[in-house]
MMTF fields as JSON, N, C-alpha, C and O atoms, coordinates in Angstrom:
{
  "mmtfVersion": "1.0.0",
  "mmtfProducer": "UNKNOWN",
  "numBonds": 279,
  "numAtoms": 280,
  "numGroups": 70,
  "numChains": 1,
  "numModels": 1,
  "chainsPerModel": [1],
  "groupsPerChain": [70],
  "chainIdList": ["A"],
  "bondAtomList": [4, 2, 8, 6, 12, 10, 16, 14, 20, 18, 24, 22, 28, 26, 32, 30, 36, 34, 40, 38, 44, 42, 48, 46, 52, 50, 56, 54, 60, 58, 64, 62, 68, 66, 72, 70, 76, 74, 80, 78, 84, 82, 88, 86, 92, 90, 96, 94, 100, 98, 104, 102, 108, 106, 112, 110, 116, 114, 120, 118, 124, 122, 128, 126, 132, 130, 136, 134, 140, 138, 144, 142, 148, 146, 152, 150, 156, 154, 160, 158, 164, 162, 168, 166, 172, 170, 176, 174, 180, 178, 184, 182, 188, 186, 192, 190, 196, 194, 200, 198, 204, 202, 208, 206, 212, 210, 216, 214, 220, 218, 224, 222, 228, 226, 232, 230, 236, 234, 240, 238, 244, 242, 248, 246, 252, 250, 256, 254, 260, 258, 264, 262, 268, 266, 272, 270, 276, 274],
  "bondOrderList": [1, 1, 1, 1, 1, 1, 1, 1, 1, 1, 1, 1, 1, 1, 1, 1, 1, 1, 1, 1, 1, 1, 1, 1, 1, 1, 1, 1, 1, 1, 1, 1, 1, 1, 1, 1, 1, 1, 1, 1, 1, 1, 1, 1, 1, 1, 1, 1, 1, 1, 1, 1, 1, 1, 1, 1, 1, 1, 1, 1, 1, 1, 1, 1, 1, 1, 1, 1, 1],
  "groupList": [{"groupName": "MET", "atomNameList": ["N", "CA", "C", "O"], "elementList": ["N", "C", "C", "O"], "formalChargeList": [0, 0, 0, 0], "bondAtomList": [1, 0, 2, 1, 3, 2], "bondOrderList": [1, 1, 2], "singleLetterCode": "M", "chemCompType": "L-PEPTIDE LINKING"}, {"groupName": "THR", "atomNameList": ["N", "CA", "C", "O"], "elementList": ["N", "C", "C", "O"], "formalChargeList": [0, 0, 0, 0], "bondAtomList": [1, 0, 2, 1, 3, 2], "bondOrderList": [1, 1, 2], "singleLetterCode": "T", "chemCompType": "L-PEPTIDE LINKING"}, {"groupName": "ALA", "atomNameList": ["N", "CA", "C", "O"], "elementList": ["N", "C", "C", "O"], "formalChargeList": [0, 0, 0, 0], "bondAtomList": [1, 0, 2, 1, 3, 2], "bondOrderList": [1, 1, 2], "singleLetterCode": "A", "chemCompType": "L-PEPTIDE LINKING"}, {"groupName": "VAL", "atomNameList": ["N", "CA", "C", "O"], "elementList": ["N", "C", "C", "O"], "formalChargeList": [0, 0, 0, 0], "bondAtomList": [1, 0, 2, 1, 3, 2], "bondOrderList": [1, 1, 2], "singleLetterCode": "V", "chemCompType": "L-PEPTIDE LINKING"}, {"groupName": "GLU", "atomNameList": ["N", "CA", "C", "O"], "elementList": ["N", "C", "C", "O"], "formalChargeList": [0, 0, 0, 0], "bondAtomList": [1, 0, 2, 1, 3, 2], "bondOrderList": [1, 1, 2], "singleLetterCode": "E", "chemCompType": "L-PEPTIDE LINKING"}, {"groupName": "TRP", "atomNameList": ["N", "CA", "C", "O"], "elementList": ["N", "C", "C", "O"], "formalChargeList": [0, 0, 0, 0], "bondAtomList": [1, 0, 2, 1, 3, 2], "bondOrderList": [1, 1, 2], "singleLetterCode": "W", "chemCompType": "L-PEPTIDE LINKING"}, {"groupName": "LEU", "atomNameList": ["N", "CA", "C", "O"], "elementList": ["N", "C", "C", "O"], "formalChargeList": [0, 0, 0, 0], "bondAtomList": [1, 0, 2, 1, 3, 2], "bondOrderList": [1, 1, 2], "singleLetterCode": "L", "chemCompType": "L-PEPTIDE LINKING"}, {"groupName": "ASP", "atomNameList": ["N", "CA", "C", "O"], "elementList": ["N", "C", "C", "O"], "formalChargeList": [0, 0, 0, 0], "bondAtomList": [1, 0, 2, 1, 3, 2], "bondOrderList": [1, 1, 2], "singleLetterCode": "D", "chemCompType": "L-PEPTIDE LINKING"}, {"groupName": "ASN", "atomNameList": ["N", "CA", "C", "O"], "elementList": ["N", "C", "C", "O"], "formalChargeList": [0, 0, 0, 0], "bondAtomList": [1, 0, 2, 1, 3, 2], "bondOrderList": [1, 1, 2], "singleLetterCode": "N", "chemCompType": "L-PEPTIDE LINKING"}, {"groupName": "ILE", "atomNameList": ["N", "CA", "C", "O"], "elementList": ["N", "C", "C", "O"], "formalChargeList": [0, 0, 0, 0], "bondAtomList": [1, 0, 2, 1, 3, 2], "bondOrderList": [1, 1, 2], "singleLetterCode": "I", "chemCompType": "L-PEPTIDE LINKING"}, {"groupName": "SER", "atomNameList": ["N", "CA", "C", "O"], "elementList": ["N", "C", "C", "O"], "formalChargeList": [0, 0, 0, 0], "bondAtomList": [1, 0, 2, 1, 3, 2], "bondOrderList": [1, 1, 2], "singleLetterCode": "S", "chemCompType": "L-PEPTIDE LINKING"}, {"groupName": "PRO", "atomNameList": ["N", "CA", "C", "O"], "elementList": ["N", "C", "C", "O"], "formalChargeList": [0, 0, 0, 0], "bondAtomList": [1, 0, 2, 1, 3, 2], "bondOrderList": [1, 1, 2], "singleLetterCode": "P", "chemCompType": "L-PEPTIDE LINKING"}, {"groupName": "TYR", "atomNameList": ["N", "CA", "C", "O"], "elementList": ["N", "C", "C", "O"], "formalChargeList": [0, 0, 0, 0], "bondAtomList": [1, 0, 2, 1, 3, 2], "bondOrderList": [1, 1, 2], "singleLetterCode": "Y", "chemCompType": "L-PEPTIDE LINKING"}, {"groupName": "GLN", "atomNameList": ["N", "CA", "C", "O"], "elementList": ["N", "C", "C", "O"], "formalChargeList": [0, 0, 0, 0], "bondAtomList": [1, 0, 2, 1, 3, 2], "bondOrderList": [1, 1, 2], "singleLetterCode": "Q", "chemCompType": "L-PEPTIDE LINKING"}, {"groupName": "PHE", "atomNameList": ["N", "CA", "C", "O"], "elementList": ["N", "C", "C", "O"], "formalChargeList": [0, 0, 0, 0], "bondAtomList": [1, 0, 2, 1, 3, 2], "bondOrderList": [1, 1, 2], "singleLetterCode": "F", "chemCompType": "L-PEPTIDE LINKING"}, {"groupName": "HIS", "atomNameList": ["N", "CA", "C", "O"], "elementList": ["N", "C", "C", "O"], "formalChargeList": [0, 0, 0, 0], "bondAtomList": [1, 0, 2, 1, 3, 2], "bondOrderList": [1, 1, 2], "singleLetterCode": "H", "chemCompType": "L-PEPTIDE LINKING"}, {"groupName": "LYS", "atomNameList": ["N", "CA", "C", "O"], "elementList": ["N", "C", "C", "O"], "formalChargeList": [0, 0, 0, 0], "bondAtomList": [1, 0, 2, 1, 3, 2], "bondOrderList": [1, 1, 2], "singleLetterCode": "K", "chemCompType": "L-PEPTIDE LINKING"}, {"groupName": "CYS", "atomNameList": ["N", "CA", "C", "O"], "elementList": ["N", "C", "C", "O"], "formalChargeList": [0, 0, 0, 0], "bondAtomList": [1, 0, 2, 1, 3, 2], "bondOrderList": [1, 1, 2], "singleLetterCode": "C", "chemCompType": "L-PEPTIDE LINKING"}, {"groupName": "ARG", "atomNameList": ["N", "CA", "C", "O"], "elementList": ["N", "C", "C", "O"], "formalChargeList": [0, 0, 0, 0], "bondAtomList": [1, 0, 2, 1, 3, 2], "bondOrderList": [1, 1, 2], "singleLetterCode": "R", "chemCompType": "L-PEPTIDE LINKING"}, {"groupName": "GLY", "atomNameList": ["N", "CA", "C", "O"], "elementList": ["N", "C", "C", "O"], "formalChargeList": [0, 0, 0, 0], "bondAtomList": [1, 0, 2, 1, 3, 2], "bondOrderList": [1, 1, 2], "singleLetterCode": "G", "chemCompType": "PEPTIDE LINKING"}],
  "groupTypeList": [0, 1, 2, 3, 4, 5, 6, 6, 7, 8, 6, 9, 10, 4, 11, 12, 1, 4, 13, 7, 14, 4, 15, 8, 10, 16, 17, 5, 7, 18, 2, 16, 13, 0, 4, 16, 4, 13, 0, 6, 7, 14, 19, 4, 14, 9, 9, 7, 4, 6, 4, 11, 0, 2, 13, 8, 18, 7, 5, 3, 4, 4, 18, 12, 8, 12, 14, 16, 10, 4],
  "groupIdList": [1, 2, 3, 4, 5, 6, 7, 8, 9, 10, 11, 12, 13, 14, 15, 16, 17, 18, 19, 20, 21, 22, 23, 24, 25, 26, 27, 28, 29, 30, 31, 32, 33, 34, 35, 36, 37, 38, 39, 40, 41, 42, 43, 44, 45, 46, 47, 48, 49, 50, 51, 52, 53, 54, 55, 56, 57, 58, 59, 60, 61, 62, 63, 64, 65, 66, 67, 68, 69, 70],
  "secStructList": [7, 7, 2, 2, 2, 2, 2, 2, 2, 2, 1, 7, 1, 1, 7, 7, 1, 2, 2, 2, 2, 2, 2, 2, 2, 2, 2, 2, 2, 2, 2, 2, 2, 2, 2, 2, 2, 2, 2, 2, 2, 2, 2, 2, 2, 2, 2, 2, 2, 2, 2, 2, 2, 2, 6, 1, 2, 2, 2, 2, 2, 2, 2, 2, 2, 2, 2, 2, 2, 7],
  "xCoordList": [-0.566, -0.288, -0.447, -1.44, 0.528, 0.435, -0.457, -0.763, -0.862, -1.7, -0.972, -1.586, 0.319, 1.096, 1.173, 0.997, 1.434, 1.473, 0.128, 0.07, -0.946, -2.277, -2.528, -3.058, -2.145, -2.364, -1.614, -2.181, -0.348, 0.439, -0.143, -0.089, -0.695, -1.316, -2.618, -3.018, -3.284, -4.616, -4.719, -5.751, -3.681, -3.74, -3.607, -2.913, -4.268, -4.096, -2.9, -2.938, -1.848, -0.59, -0.689, -0.011, -1.514, -1.686, -3.182, -3.814, -3.735, -5.189, -5.557, -5.227, -6.242, -6.6, -8.033, -8.35, -8.889, -10.309, -10.721, -10.008, -11.894, -12.441, -12.67, -12.469, -13.092, -13.306, -11.978, -11.95, -10.887, -9.567, -9.19, -8.715, -9.41, -9.097, -9.972, -9.493, -11.244, -12.155, -11.714, -11.72, -11.335, -10.839, -9.618, -9.543, -8.665, -7.452, -7.773, -7.159, -8.734, -9.13, -9.726, -9.417, -10.577, -11.159, -10.078, -10.119, -9.116, -8.006, -7.215, -6.844, -6.956, -6.207, -6.953, -6.352, -8.255, -9.056, -9.037, -8.931, -9.139, -9.122, -7.76, -7.686, -6.692, -5.35, -5.154, -4.535, -5.682, -5.585, -6.338, -5.859, -7.501, -8.281, -7.539, -7.494, -6.958, -6.199, -5.015, -4.738, -4.315, -3.177, -3.608, -2.933, -4.733, -5.251, -5.551, -5.197, -6.202, -6.515, -5.243, -5.176, -4.237, -2.975, -2.287, -1.725, -2.33, -1.721, -2.44, -1.799, -3.769, -4.536, -4.274, -4.139, -4.201, -3.884, -2.509, -2.331, -1.541, -0.196, -0.204, 0.448, -0.941, -1.038, -1.625, -1.138, -2.672, -3.271, -2.28, -2.208, -1.518, -0.51, 0.547, 0.91, 1.032, 2.058, 1.523, 2.215, 0.294, -0.3, -0.381, -0.028, -0.846, -0.958, 0.396, 0.512, 1.43, 2.767, 3.444, 4.126, 3.257, 3.992, 3.271, 3.906, 1.972, 1.216, 1.742, 1.909, 2.012, 2.531, 3.861, 4.103, 4.72, 6.014, 5.838, 6.527, 4.911, 4.71, 4.156, 4.294, 3.535, 3.019, 4.136, 3.916, 5.315, 6.479, 7.233, 7.819, 7.226, 7.841, 9.319, 9.797, 10.043, 11.466, 11.662, 12.566, 10.818, 10.916, 10.623, 11.318, 9.594, 9.232, 10.378, 10.729, 10.953, 12.057, 13.267, 13.935, 13.545, 14.658, 14.439, 15.365, 13.218, 12.892, 13.013, 13.539, 12.527, 12.604, 14.056, 14.399, 14.895, 16.307, 16.989, 17.839, 16.615, 17.194, 16.845, 17.727, 15.571, 15.156, 15.614, 15.865, 15.724, 16.193, 17.658, 18.07, 18.438, 19.864, 20.171, 21.299, 19.184, 19.448, 19.331, 19.523],
  "yCoordList": [11.588, 11.186, 9.673, 9.11, 9.039, 7.592, 7.256, 8.117, 6.011, 5.561, 5.729, 6.103, 5.459, 5.594, 7.056, 7.366, 7.954, 9.376, 9.841, 10.571, 9.419, 9.792, 9.276, 9.993, 8.033, 7.423, 8.186, 8.496, 8.486, 9.212, 10.585, 11.053, 11.23, 12.54, 12.469, 13.459, 11.323, 11.227, 10.439, 10.496, 9.709, 8.946, 9.863, 10.879, 9.495, 10.174, 9.499, 8.3, 10.257, 9.658, 9.017, 8.024, 9.562, 8.963, 8.778, 9.612, 7.673, 7.472, 7.105, 6.02, 8.022, 7.802, 7.332, 6.645, 7.699, 7.361, 6.286, 5.983, 5.727, 4.736, 5.357, 4.7, 6.629, 7.32, 7.477, 7.383, 7.713, 7.811, 6.488, 6.451, 5.395, 4.073, 3.771, 3.22, 4.127, 3.911, 4.735, 4.25, 5.978, 6.839, 6.206, 6.134, 5.748, 5.135, 3.864, 3.594, 3.085, 1.867, 2.2, 1.543, 3.217, 3.639, 4.162, 3.91, 4.887, 5.384, 4.219, 4.234, 3.209, 2.035, 1.343, 0.984, 1.16, 0.524, 1.353, 0.798, 2.669, 3.551, 3.489, 3.464, 3.463, 3.396, 2.085, 2.074, 0.978, -0.303, -0.233, -0.751, 0.394, 0.545, 1.437, 1.144, 2.525, 3.433, 2.696, 2.859, 1.879, 1.129, 0.176, 0.062, -0.506, -1.417, -0.654, -1.109, 0.502, 1.311, 1.775, 1.779, 2.165, 2.598, 1.447, 1.644, 0.251, -0.906, -1.235, -1.535, -1.177, -1.457, -0.404, -0.734, 0.864, 1.935, 1.706, 1.877, 1.319, 1.058, -0.127, -0.088, -1.174, -2.338, -1.974, -2.422, -1.161, -0.726, 0.101, -0.034, 0.955, 1.766, 0.869, 1.075, -0.112, -1.012, -1.787, -1.935, -2.279, -3.021, -2.128, -2.551, -0.894, 0.03, 0.313, 0.419, 0.437, 0.759, -0.439, -0.287, -1.619, -2.793, -3.608, -4.363, -3.47, -4.3, -4.227, -5.27, -3.024, -2.991, -3.733, -4.385, -3.635, -4.323, -5.826, -6.61, -6.227, -7.65, -8.389, -9.608, -7.662, -8.29, -8.576, -9.251, -8.071, -8.304, -9.509, -9.427, -10.628, -11.868, -11.695, -12.276, -10.928, -10.721, -10.028, -10.379, -9.044, -8.335, -9.279, -9.258, -10.104, -11.047, -12.031, -12.311, -12.547, -13.497, -12.84, -13.46, -11.614, -10.878, -10.726, -10.929, -10.37, -10.223, -11.578, -11.663, -12.627, -13.965, -14.351, -14.83, -14.137, -14.501, -13.664, -14.166, -12.41, -11.541, -12.049, -12.191, -12.322, -12.756, -14.171, -14.505, -14.995, -16.368, -16.378, -17.251, -15.41, -15.385, -14.865, -14.998, -14.275, -13.749, -14.798, -14.513],
  "zCoordList": [1.166, 2.529, 2.622, 2.161, 3.212, 3.38, 4.568, 5.393, 4.641, 5.751, 7.081, 8.081, 7.1, 8.336, 8.762, 9.941, 7.818, 8.143, 8.686, 9.676, 8.038, 8.491, 9.899, 10.749, 10.138, 11.445, 12.532, 13.58, 12.286, 13.281, 13.574, 14.712, 12.562, 12.754, 13.543, 14.157, 13.539, 14.123, 15.423, 16.091, 15.793, 17.037, 18.246, 18.201, 19.302, 20.586, 21.252, 21.53, 21.505, 21.947, 23.332, 23.595, 24.212, 25.532, 25.804, 26.453, 25.297, 25.447, 26.887, 27.364, 27.57, 28.968, 29.147, 30.117, 28.221, 28.391, 27.389, 26.432, 27.648, 26.721, 25.338, 24.316, 25.315, 24.047, 23.292, 22.065, 24.013, 23.379, 22.727, 21.592, 23.47, 22.924, 21.71, 20.719, 21.786, 20.659, 19.454, 18.323, 19.706, 18.625, 17.962, 16.735, 18.768, 18.209, 17.428, 16.396, 17.92, 17.216, 15.854, 14.86, 15.808, 14.532, 13.591, 12.387, 14.146, 13.315, 12.741, 11.567, 13.565, 13.112, 11.97, 10.957, 12.137, 11.092, 9.812, 8.718, 9.936, 8.756, 8.07, 6.841, 8.846, 8.257, 7.493, 6.429, 8.033, 7.316, 5.998, 4.989, 5.985, 4.757, 3.765, 2.57, 4.268, 3.397, 2.765, 1.577, 3.574, 3.057, 1.947, 0.923, 2.151, 1.127, -0.161, -1.249, -0.044, -1.218, -1.925, -3.154, -1.144, -1.738, -2.471, -3.548, -1.892, -2.542, -3.848, -4.855, -3.831, -5.045, -6.119, -7.298, -5.71, -6.66, -7.281, -8.487, -6.455, -6.958, -7.923, -8.967, -7.574, -8.457, -9.804, -10.842, -9.791, -11.059, -11.87, -13.091, -11.192, -11.878, -12.531, -13.689, -11.794, -12.326, -13.522, -14.529, -13.415, -14.525, -15.762, -16.863, -15.576, -16.707, -17.335, -18.556, -16.491, -16.993, -17.658, -18.671, -17.092, -17.57, -18.63, -19.365, -18.719, -19.654, -21.083, -21.715, -21.623, -22.998, -23.141, -24.157, -22.127, -22.202, -22.038, -22.69, -21.164, -20.893, -22.105, -22.205, -23.022, -24.225, -25.224, -26.23, -24.951, -25.797, -25.245, -24.166, -25.97, -25.485, -25.16, -24.186, -25.933, -25.649, -24.309, -23.551, -24.017, -22.748, -21.585, -20.569, -21.74, -20.689, -20.46, -19.314, -21.518, -21.376, -20.717, -19.889, -21.073, -20.464, -18.956, -18.171, -18.552, -17.12, -16.418, -15.308, -17.066, -16.492, -16.23, -15.149, -17.226, -17.086, -15.995, -15.26, -15.899, -14.871, -13.477, -12.629, -13.236, -11.905, -11.595, -10.437, -12.613, -12.428, -11.981, -11.217, -12.456, -12.147, -10.752, -10.277, -10.092, -8.734, -7.683, -6.501]
}
């Protein structure tokens, strides 16, 4: 579940009371934390996947030339 999906499932759609607003604020803070964790997890995954290729100079040069040409 993404942070946005979690947030939509947990927000009070029409917050009428102070407790509703507080609940939504806590949900917003939790969703931001979840998003950060998801981004870090994704970064670790990418590093694990790309590290062996990045150690290959030919692969790095090929990627450089590809991005340079765009």
